[in-house]
Backbone as a printed PyTorch tensor [residue, N CA C, xyz], in Angstrom:
tensor([[[  3.2380,   1.8420,  -0.5700],
         [  4.0130,   0.8130,   0.0270],
         [  3.4370,   1.4450,   1.3830]],

        [[  3.8300,   2.7900,   1.7840],
         [  3.9680,   3.3480,   3.1090],
         [  2.4430,   2.8750,   3.6500]],

        [[  1.4440,   3.1520,   3.0240],
         [  0.1290,   2.8110,   3.3290],
         [  0.1220,   1.2610,   3.5490]],

        [[  0.7170,   0.3320,   2.8640],
         [  0.8600,  -1.2950,   3.2360],
         [  1.6980,  -1.3380,   4.3830]],

        [[  2.7770,  -0.5570,   4.9950],
         [  3.3960,  -0.7220,   5.9480],
         [  2.6610,   0.1310,   7.1410]],

        [[  1.9430,   0.6710,   7.0890],
         [  1.2530,   1.2730,   8.1890],
         [  0.2040,   0.2380,   8.5780]],

        [[ -0.6620,  -0.3740,   7.4580],
         [ -1.5160,  -1.3370,   7.5180],
         [ -0.9320,  -2.7150,   8.3640]],

        [[  0.3170,  -3.0550,   7.9890],
         [  0.5900,  -3.8800,   8.8020],
         [  1.3650,  -3.8570,   9.9210]],

        [[  1.7070,  -2.8240,  10.5710],
         [  1.8440,  -2.6340,  11.4810],
         [  1.0340,  -2.1700,  12.6010]],

        [[ -0.1530,  -1.7360,  11.7960],
         [ -1.4050,  -1.5390,  12.6380],
         [ -2.1620,  -3.0980,  13.1840]],

        [[ -2.0190,  -4.0210,  12.0270],
         [ -2.2020,  -5.2810,  12.3080],
         [ -1.4410,  -6.1430,  13.3710]],

        [[ -0.1850,  -5.5470,  13.1360],
         [  0.8320,  -6.6230,  14.3420],
         [  0.5150,  -5.7540,  15.7590]],

        [[  0.5660,  -4.5680,  15.8540],
         [ -0.0580,  -3.8880,  17.1450],
         [ -1.3910,  -4.4550,  17.4660]],

        [[ -2.0380,  -4.7310,  16.9790],
         [ -3.5540,  -5.1950,  17.4070],
         [ -3.5630,  -6.8220,  17.4530]],

        [[ -2.4860,  -7.5760,  16.9920],
         [ -2.7460,  -9.0150,  17.1750],
         [ -2.2170,  -9.3740,  19.0170]],

        [[ -2.6380, -10.4260,  18.7420],
         [ -2.4140, -11.2920,  20.2100],
         [ -1.1860, -11.9660,  20.4070]],

        [[  0.0510, -11.7040,  21.1990],
         [  0.9790, -12.0790,  20.9610],
         [  0.8950, -13.6890,  21.1340]],

        [[  0.0030, -14.2000,  21.9950],
         [ -0.3320, -15.8520,  22.1560],
         [ -0.5220, -16.2760,  20.8180]],

        [[ -1.4160, -15.7080,  20.1960],
         [ -1.5410, -16.3330,  18.9120],
         [ -1.5230, -15.8910,  17.5390]],

        [[ -0.5550, -15.1340,  17.6920],
         [  0.0770, -14.2550,  16.4510],
         [  0.2440, -15.4340,  15.0030]],

        [[  0.8700, -16.3560,  15.1260],
         [  1.1520, -17.3840,  14.0500],
         [ -0.0890, -18.0750,  13.7610]],

        [[ -1.2570, -18.1530,  14.4330],
         [ -2.6420, -18.6590,  14.0450],
         [ -3.3410, -17.4640,  13.4350]],

        [[ -2.7270, -16.3060,  13.1920],
         [ -3.5820, -15.2080,  13.1070],
         [ -3.9480, -14.7420,  11.4870]],

        [[ -4.8260, -15.3340,  11.1150],
         [ -5.2210, -15.7750,   9.5780],
         [ -4.9680, -13.8320,   8.5490]],

        [[ -5.5600, -12.9230,   9.3890],
         [ -5.5560, -11.8090,   8.6800],
         [ -4.6270, -11.1770,   8.6350]],

        [[ -3.4590, -11.3930,   9.8020],
         [ -1.8520, -10.9150,   9.8220],
         [ -1.0000, -11.5950,   8.4950]],

        [[ -1.3450, -13.0810,   8.3050],
         [ -0.6980, -13.7870,   7.7720],
         [ -1.0330, -13.1450,   5.9750]],

        [[ -2.3270, -13.1180,   5.8460],
         [ -2.7230, -12.1340,   4.4390],
         [ -2.4540, -10.9690,   4.4630]],

        [[ -2.0310, -10.2760,   5.3190],
         [ -1.4480,  -8.9840,   5.2460],
         [ -0.0960,  -9.1040,   5.0360]],

        [[  0.4370,  -9.8780,   5.4950],
         [  2.3680, -10.2900,   5.2640],
         [  2.0250, -10.5500,   3.6340]],

        [[  1.5530, -11.4530,   3.3800],
         [  1.6140, -11.9790,   2.1220],
         [  1.4530, -10.9100,   1.1440]],

        [[  0.1230, -10.4480,   1.3730],
         [ -0.0990,  -9.0580,   0.4690],
         [  1.1220,  -7.8710,   0.0910]],

        [[  1.7660,  -7.8360,   1.6020],
         [  2.5240,  -6.8200,   1.4990],
         [  3.8050,  -7.4210,   0.6310]],

        [[  4.1810,  -8.5150,   1.0680],
         [  5.2950,  -9.0640,   0.0710],
         [  5.3490,  -9.2960,  -1.4020]],

        [[  4.1310,  -9.4360,  -1.8560],
         [  3.7190,  -9.2460,  -3.0610],
         [  3.8410,  -8.1920,  -3.6840]],

        [[  3.0320,  -7.0960,  -2.9540],
         [  3.0190,  -5.6580,  -3.3610],
         [  4.4040,  -5.1310,  -3.3220]],

        [[  5.5960,  -5.1900,  -2.5740],
         [  6.9830,  -4.7370,  -2.2260],
         [  7.1490,  -5.6570,  -3.5000]],

        [[  7.3350,  -6.8840,  -4.0200],
         [  8.3480,  -7.2550,  -4.6350],
         [  7.6920,  -6.3840,  -6.4000]],

        [[  6.4100,  -6.3050,  -6.3670],
         [  5.9860,  -5.8570,  -7.7540],
         [  6.4110,  -4.2300,  -8.1020]],

        [[  6.4650,  -3.6280,  -6.7200],
         [  6.9200,  -2.3400,  -7.1400],
         [  8.6440,  -2.1270,  -7.1480]],

        [[  9.4390,  -2.9500,  -6.7910],
         [ 10.8450,  -3.4580,  -6.9400],
         [ 10.9580,  -3.6880,  -8.2460]],

        [[ 10.2420,  -4.3140,  -9.1730],
         [ 10.2710,  -4.4930, -10.2790],
         [  9.8740,  -3.5700, -11.5220]],

        [[  8.9070,  -2.9230, -10.8410],
         [  8.3440,  -2.1180, -11.6020],
         [  9.8300,  -0.3910, -11.7960]],

        [[ 10.1150,  -0.6010, -10.4230],
         [ 11.3770,   0.5100, -10.2020],
         [ 12.3280,  -0.3400, -11.2570]],

        [[ 12.9700,  -0.8880, -11.5940],
         [ 14.1370,  -1.4670, -12.2240],
         [ 13.7070,  -1.1430, -13.2380]],

        [[ 12.4070,  -1.3980, -13.9460],
         [ 12.1090,  -1.3090, -15.1320],
         [ 11.9310,   0.4210, -15.8170]],

        [[ 11.6880,   1.1040, -14.5290],
         [ 11.5700,   2.5740, -15.0400],
         [ 13.0820,   3.0340, -14.9710]],

        [[ 13.9230,   2.2800, -14.4260],
         [ 15.1620,   3.0060, -14.4900],
         [ 15.9660,   2.7090, -15.7630]],

        [[ 15.5380,   1.7310, -16.0900],
         [ 16.2080,   1.2340, -17.4470],
         [ 15.4300,   1.7930, -18.1380]],

        [[ 14.0270,   2.4680, -18.4840],
         [ 13.3290,   3.2330, -19.3070],
         [ 14.1000,   4.4780, -19.3880]],

        [[ 14.0580,   5.2370, -17.8090],
         [ 14.9040,   6.3970, -18.1040],
         [ 16.6610,   6.5070, -18.7710]],

        [[ 17.1760,   5.3690, -18.6730],
         [ 18.2320,   5.3500, -19.4720],
         [ 18.1000,   5.0950, -20.6820]],

        [[ 17.0590,   4.2220, -21.4100],
         [ 16.7360,   4.3830, -22.9440],
         [ 16.3740,   5.9280, -23.3260]],

        [[ 15.5940,   6.5710, -22.3200],
         [ 14.9390,   7.4850, -23.0230],
         [ 16.4240,   8.6900, -22.7560]],

        [[ 17.0460,   8.9260, -21.9270],
         [ 18.2110,   9.9800, -21.8200],
         [ 18.9630,   9.5950, -23.3170]],

        [[ 19.2050,   8.4640, -23.3460],
         [ 20.1070,   8.0300, -24.5990],
         [ 19.7170,   8.5360, -25.6680]],

        [[ 18.2680,   8.1060, -25.9380],
         [ 17.5100,   8.3940, -27.2020],
         [ 17.5860,  10.2550, -27.3320]],

        [[ 17.4490,  11.0610, -26.0630],
         [ 17.4900,  12.3500, -26.2390],
         [ 18.6010,  12.9460, -26.7340]],

        [[ 20.0410,  12.2630, -26.2590],
         [ 21.1760,  12.8470, -26.5600],
         [ 21.3930,  12.5530, -28.1800]],

        [[ 20.8200,  11.5430, -28.9790],
         [ 20.9580,  11.4700, -30.1150],
         [ 20.4400,  12.6800, -30.5700]],

        [[ 19.2340,  13.1840, -30.5770],
         [ 18.7070,  14.5660, -31.0830],
         [ 19.0770,  15.8520, -30.4880]],

        [[ 20.2760,  15.8340, -29.4050],
         [ 20.2260,  17.0510, -29.0590],
         [ 20.6990,  17.6980, -29.9640]],

        [[ 21.5060,  17.2980, -31.0120],
         [ 22.6240,  18.1040, -32.2200],
         [ 21.7340,  18.7100, -33.0300]],

        [[ 20.4710,  17.8550, -33.2280],
         [ 19.7420,  18.1300, -34.1580],
         [ 18.5670,  19.0600, -33.9400]],

        [[ 18.5400,  18.8940, -32.6490],
         [ 18.0220,  20.4080, -31.9690],
         [ 18.3260,  21.5570, -31.9390]],

        [[ 19.8060,  21.5650, -31.4510],
         [ 20.6010,  22.9070, -31.7520],
         [ 20.3760,  23.1890, -32.8440]],

        [[ 20.6060,  22.6920, -34.0380],
         [ 20.7430,  23.2160, -35.3950],
         [ 19.5470,  24.1070, -35.5110]],

        [[ 17.9480,  23.0520, -35.4930],
         [ 17.0440,  23.9060, -35.8160],
         [ 16.6990,  25.0080, -35.1280]],

        [[ 17.5290,  24.8630, -33.7600],
         [ 16.9720,  26.6540, -32.9070],
         [ 17.8570,  27.3350, -33.7300]],

        [[ 18.8680,  27.0950, -33.9190],
         [ 19.7480,  28.2970, -34.9440],
         [ 19.3790,  28.7620, -36.2050]],

        [[ 18.7850,  27.5190, -36.9430],
         [ 18.0390,  28.1390, -38.2100],
         [ 16.7940,  29.0620, -37.7760]],

        [[ 15.7950,  28.1480, -36.5990],
         [ 14.6720,  29.4440, -36.3630],
         [ 14.9300,  30.8020, -36.0620]],

        [[ 16.0060,  31.0810, -35.3170],
         [ 16.6430,  32.1570, -34.7370],
         [ 17.3260,  33.0610, -36.1130]],

        [[ 17.7380,  32.3050, -36.6300],
         [ 18.5380,  33.4200, -38.1430],
         [ 17.6120,  33.7220, -38.9950]],

        [[ 16.5590,  32.5330, -39.3010],
         [ 15.2310,  33.3400, -39.9620],
         [ 14.5480,  34.3700, -39.3690]],

        [[ 14.5420,  34.0840, -38.1970],
         [ 13.8900,  35.3520, -37.2570],
         [ 14.8320,  36.4950, -37.3310]],

        [[ 15.7520,  36.6350, -37.5200],
         [ 16.6990,  38.0700, -37.3100],
         [ 16.8480,  38.3120, -38.9370]],

        [[ 16.3300,  37.6740, -39.7450],
         [ 16.0990,  38.2650, -41.4220],
         [ 15.6640,  39.2300, -41.5100]],

        [[ 14.6140,  39.2970, -40.7560],
         [ 13.8300,  40.7310, -40.8750],
         [ 14.5010,  42.0520, -40.5090]],

        [[ 15.6470,  42.0280, -39.7510],
         [ 16.4360,  43.3930, -40.0220],
         [ 17.3380,  43.5270, -40.8940]],

        [[ 17.7490,  42.5080, -41.8580],
         [ 18.4440,  42.5160, -43.1270],
         [ 17.4910,  43.5380, -43.9050]],

        [[ 16.1780,  42.5640, -44.2650],
         [ 15.3390,  43.0480, -45.0320],
         [ 13.8260,  42.8040, -44.9020]],

        [[ 13.0930,  43.6820, -44.9790],
         [ 11.3220,  43.5580, -44.1860],
         [ 10.7500,  42.7910, -44.9840]],

        [[ 11.2710,  41.9160, -46.5920],
         [ 10.4390,  40.9880, -46.8940],
         [ 10.5050,  39.7200, -46.1530]],

        [[ 11.5350,  39.7610, -45.2320],
         [ 11.3290,  37.9640, -44.9060],
         [ 11.1900,  38.0510, -43.1780]]])
């Protein structure tokens, strides 16, 4: 997006003020920048929704992970009780 903005500003600064409305290159750059910014906004919204879903799913499994970690460390410490373990 920053690159597109820089290109657009460069094209605007180089354009002749008297023929700015007839400049096809400038109009094309404006259209490309507009479409790209809309795509970025759409993808950003999708990413936010996906992040919320991932966080929700992660919280569901947090309890299972805690129990699994506790079992793992209990089994590791059984070596102190008896060397067979």
